[in-house]
C-alpha positions as CSV (number, residue, x, y, z in Angstrom):
1,M,-0.1,7.3,-25.6
2,K,-0.3,5.2,-22.5
3,V,-3.0,2.7,-22.2
4,S,-3.9,0.7,-19.1
5,L,-3.6,-3.0,-19.4
6,N,-7.1,-4.0,-18.5
7,R,-9.5,-5.0,-21.3
8,A,-11.7,-1.8,-21.0
9,G,-8.6,0.4,-20.9
10,L,-7.2,-1.2,-24.0
11,R,-10.5,-0.7,-25.8
12,L,-10.5,3.0,-24.8
13,G,-6.9,3.5,-25.9
14,M,-7.8,2.2,-29.3
15,L,-10.7,4.6,-29.5
16,L,-8.6,7.5,-28.3
17,V,-6.1,6.8,-31.1
18,G,-8.8,6.3,-33.7
19,G,-11.8,8.1,-32.2
20,L,-11.8,10.8,-34.9
21,V,-11.6,8.3,-37.7
22,L,-14.4,6.2,-36.2
23,T,-16.7,9.1,-35.8
24,S,-16.0,10.8,-39.1
25,Q,-15.8,7.9,-41.5
26,G,-18.8,5.8,-42.5
27,C,-18.3,2.1,-42.9
28,G,-21.6,1.3,-44.6
29,S,-22.3,-2.4,-44.2
30,D,-18.8,-3.1,-42.9
31,C,-19.4,-2.2,-39.2
32,T,-16.4,-2.3,-36.9
33,D,-17.3,-3.4,-33.3
34,A,-15.3,-0.9,-31.3
35,G,-16.7,-2.4,-28.1
36,Y,-17.4,1.0,-26.6
37,T,-20.4,1.3,-24.3
38,P,-22.4,4.4,-23.4
39,G,-21.2,6.4,-20.5
40,T,-19.8,9.6,-19.1
41,E,-16.3,10.9,-20.0
42,I,-14.8,13.1,-17.2
43,V,-11.8,14.9,-18.6
44,F,-9.4,16.6,-16.1
45,S,-8.5,20.3,-16.5
46,R,-4.8,19.1,-16.5
47,A,-3.1,15.8,-16.7
48,L,-1.7,14.2,-13.5
49,S,1.8,12.8,-13.3
50,D,2.0,9.3,-14.7
51,S,4.7,8.5,-12.2
52,E,2.4,8.8,-9.2
53,T,-0.6,6.7,-8.0
54,F,-4.0,8.1,-7.5
55,Q,-7.1,6.7,-5.8
56,V,-10.3,7.2,-7.8
57,E,-13.8,6.7,-6.4
58,V,-16.7,6.9,-8.8
59,T,-20.4,6.5,-7.9
60,A,-22.8,6.3,-10.8
61,D,-26.5,6.0,-10.0
62,G,-25.7,4.2,-6.7
63,Q,-23.0,1.9,-8.1
64,T,-19.5,2.6,-6.7
65,E,-16.0,1.6,-7.8
66,T,-12.9,2.5,-5.9
67,C,-9.6,1.8,-7.6
68,Q,-6.0,2.9,-8.0
69,V,-4.5,4.4,-11.2
70,G,-0.8,5.0,-11.9
71,E,1.9,4.1,-14.3
72,G,1.5,0.4,-15.2
73,L,-1.2,0.1,-12.5
74,T,-5.0,0.1,-13.0
75,T,-7.2,-1.7,-10.5
76,C,-10.4,-0.4,-12.1
77,V,-12.5,-3.2,-13.6
78,S,-16.2,-2.7,-13.3
79,L,-17.2,0.9,-13.9
80,V,-14.2,3.1,-14.6
81,E,-11.5,3.2,-17.3
82,P,-8.7,5.7,-17.1
83,L,-7.9,8.2,-19.9
84,W,-4.2,8.6,-20.6
85,A,-2.3,10.9,-22.9
86,S,1.4,11.2,-22.9
87,T,3.0,13.4,-25.6
88,K,0.5,13.7,-28.4
89,P,-2.7,15.7,-28.4
90,T,-5.6,13.3,-28.0
91,V,-9.4,13.6,-28.4
92,T,-11.9,11.4,-26.7
93,S,-14.6,9.6,-28.7
94,G,-17.0,12.3,-27.4
95,G,-14.8,15.0,-28.9
96,A,-13.1,16.4,-25.8
97,Q,-9.5,17.5,-25.9
98,V,-7.5,15.5,-23.4
99,P,-4.6,17.3,-21.6
100,I,-1.3,15.7,-22.4
101,G,1.2,14.5,-19.8
102,G,-0.3,11.5,-18.0
103,F,-3.5,10.5,-16.3
104,A,-6.1,12.8,-17.9
105,G,-9.6,11.6,-16.9
106,V,-11.9,8.6,-16.7
107,H,-14.7,7.0,-18.7
108,V,-17.6,5.8,-16.5
109,F,-18.9,3.1,-18.8
110,G,-22.0,0.9,-18.9
111,R,-24.9,3.1,-19.7
112,A,-26.2,6.7,-19.9
113,W,-26.0,7.6,-16.2
114,A,-28.3,10.1,-14.5
115,R,-25.9,11.1,-11.7
116,V,-22.1,10.6,-11.4
117,K,-19.8,11.6,-8.6
118,I,-16.0,11.4,-8.7
119,S,-13.4,11.7,-5.9
120,L,-9.7,11.9,-6.8
121,R,-7.1,11.4,-4.1
122,Q,-3.4,11.1,-3.8
123,D,-1.8,9.7,-0.6
124,D,-5.3,9.9,1.0
125,Q,-5.4,13.7,0.4
126,L,-8.4,15.0,-1.7
127,V,-7.2,16.4,-5.0
128,A,-10.6,17.0,-6.6
129,E,-14.2,16.0,-6.2
130,R,-17.4,16.8,-8.1
131,E,-20.9,15.5,-8.6
132,Y,-22.6,15.7,-11.9
133,S,-26.4,15.5,-12.4
134,D,-28.8,16.3,-15.2
135,L,-26.2,15.0,-17.7
136,S,-26.9,15.5,-21.3
137,Y,-25.8,12.9,-23.8
138,K,-24.9,13.0,-27.5
139,S,-25.1,10.0,-29.8
140,F,-22.1,8.9,-31.8
141,E,-21.9,6.2,-34.4
142,L,-18.5,4.8,-33.2
143,N,-18.9,1.6,-35.2
144,G,-19.6,3.4,-38.4
145,D,-22.5,5.0,-40.3
146,G,-25.7,2.9,-39.8
147,C,-24.0,0.6,-37.2
148,G,-25.7,1.8,-34.1
149,E,-25.3,4.8,-31.8
150,T,-23.5,5.1,-28.5
151,A,-24.6,7.8,-26.0
152,L,-21.8,9.8,-24.4
153,S,-21.7,12.7,-22.0
154,T,-18.5,14.7,-21.6
155,Q,-17.8,16.6,-18.4
156,T,-14.8,18.3,-17.0
157,L,-13.2,18.1,-13.6
158,D,-11.2,21.1,-12.4
159,V,-7.9,19.7,-11.0
160,P,-5.8,22.4,-9.1
């Protein structure tokens, strides 16, 4: 599995690897701080080549981040963390199957958003774009049973 080098991406990578364990095993009084915040997971319908660079623009309730994502490159820092899957089937913390083969989606982190818009470009050409509203959230105990809940909404983006 590939993981971006920023702190948020590294956190997400750990959750992608252990997400099923964290959501299925209780830890009683031994809570594990996974550091995962509420948000919206947007999983692509197919993975994008990890050898190419993509421009991602996300606007969530009026907050916008524009960044670049590619192999060894992630300029996302304030709102977006990329989802990567290389050769093994991967499931997000929200339970969505991530397509293998590269850049597979984003997690828009920070809180339970009411409206999220994503634009995905390559070489300034629009690849995919979608706006999500009326998002529904499910709560997960990612830090273990009785250790607090995290609200996640999982959406898909059709990538031709």
